[in-house]
C-alpha positions, 0 to 999 in steps of 0.5 A: 936364954931361949931362942937364938938371942945368943947368936952372933950379931943378934940385937935384942930390943928391950923397949919402944924408946927412940932409936939412935939418931932420931933427934934431928928428924924430930926437930925437923918435923917441928919446924914451921912451913912459913905463912899460909898462902892467900886463898887467891894464890892456892890453885884449887881454892874457889877464890883462885878460880874466881880471880882467874875467871875475872882476869879472863873477863877483863882480857876480853872486855875490849872485844865487841860483844855480839848477841848469840843468834837465835832471837827473831822479831815477830812477823811471818816473813823469813819463816825458814830462817826464823825457825832454824835460828831458834834452835842451838847448834848445827846438825849433829850437835845437841845445844842448850836451851837459852835462858838461865845457865850458870856461868862458868859451867859447860853446857850439857848437850840436850835435844828434843823429839818433835812427834807427829806428822804435821809437826815434823813436816813443819819443822823440816819446812822451817829448816830447823837443824835436825840430827835424826828422823825416825820412821815407824816400820810398815808405816801407812804412807801419805803426802806428809810422810812422803814430803818428810822423807823427801826433805830429810833426804835433800838435807842429808838428815839420817832416816832410821826405821824402828819398831813402834815400841821403840818410837814410843820410848823415844817420844816418851809416849807422845802421839807420833803417828809413826814419825818423829824428828830429833832436834837440838834444844830450843833457843829462846828469843829475848823479850826486847826483840819484840820491841821492833819499830820496823816490824809489820803491823801494830805490835801484839805480844802474849805473856804467860804467867804461871802456866805449866801445861805445855799443851796450853803453850802450844795452843797459845802459839797457834792462836798468836800465829793465826791472829797476827801476833808477834811473839810469846813471852814465858817466865824463866821460873814456875812456867812451862818451856818450849818442849816437844809437847808444846811444839806438837800442840802448836801444829807447826806454828812454833816455826813461825812464832818466836818464844822469849824467856824473861828472867822476871816477868814483872820487869819485862812488862814494865819494860814494854810499858816504857817502850809504849806498850799497854799491858792488859791482863785476862781475868774473870774478875776484870774491870772491863769486858773484852768487847769494850776494850779501848786499847785494842788498836794500840801496841799491846801485851796480853797477859794470861794467868794459870787456870787455877790461880789466875794472875799473880799479884805483882803482874796484876798490879803492873797491868794497865787494864784487867779484862774479862771475857763475858760468858753466858753460862756459869762456867767458872773459867776458860782454859788458858789457851781458849781464853787467849784465842778469844782475846786475840780474835777480838783484838784482831777484829777491832784492829781490822775495823779500825783499819777500814775506817781510816 
């Protein structure tokens, strides 16, 4: 026989059959493991995680639930504390913009860059939490730059000098004028915060419907601050948010005017109506011209739509009045920021005349 199969102790395997003693192992492998555990009892199953979260919620139900800080009522008093409270987190923390975070998920740190000398100075004056101030190399210093450096030094905010190219990258190409400030993400107010009987003056709120340009938001915030408005409401979806570009356009007025985010704009408008507000929509095909509006002296919510589509159907049906701005020339429509400024001026003028007549 070939090979060494005849050596002492050699074993020749002639097939692939079962080896001796394997029967017990086969029978053990065929035995069942008992009934399958319920989904809530399996540690890595989503049902188990939901049950655990619910149990934690029940445990905390007895504790008093406080609203998260950051929302303020309208008015110009307490500008420094009001501006600071609308930004999440303290110095050195990113924070997350309030609104529609998914429950059960940790907040991802984020931040915004406020660009431009006026915007940076106004943000520092408002005592908004800031993590870093960036200044361009060989910047042409003026009163605003000197004030920004003084404020940042007094508050202990790190000041970093960097080339203009790096500053362009940090501000995403914004017109920074050699100065930028990194701040935590904006924390929105609640629309119900503007229903405050103790707020000075007759309530005046601007709601935005479908506006996606941050420059329009900044211009509207600036007009609201100029004509004594109490706040701005933006929808949660299909709308611009409070970005650094909006802050830049507002020229620092965002430090004085709170911006609220509504999960559903139509329901928010209905809630204002129940609270005694009148809702007025701006549209070029309005039922009444703006100078003839008889509701200017009442608690008012002015709704402005997008420049292209105007007011949405549901929002239009919710309004108490649809007002148009009379124009001499055949201009198709006004920019949303300009239209809001004109409407706010007319409301402020009517209220001033009414107050003199009393």
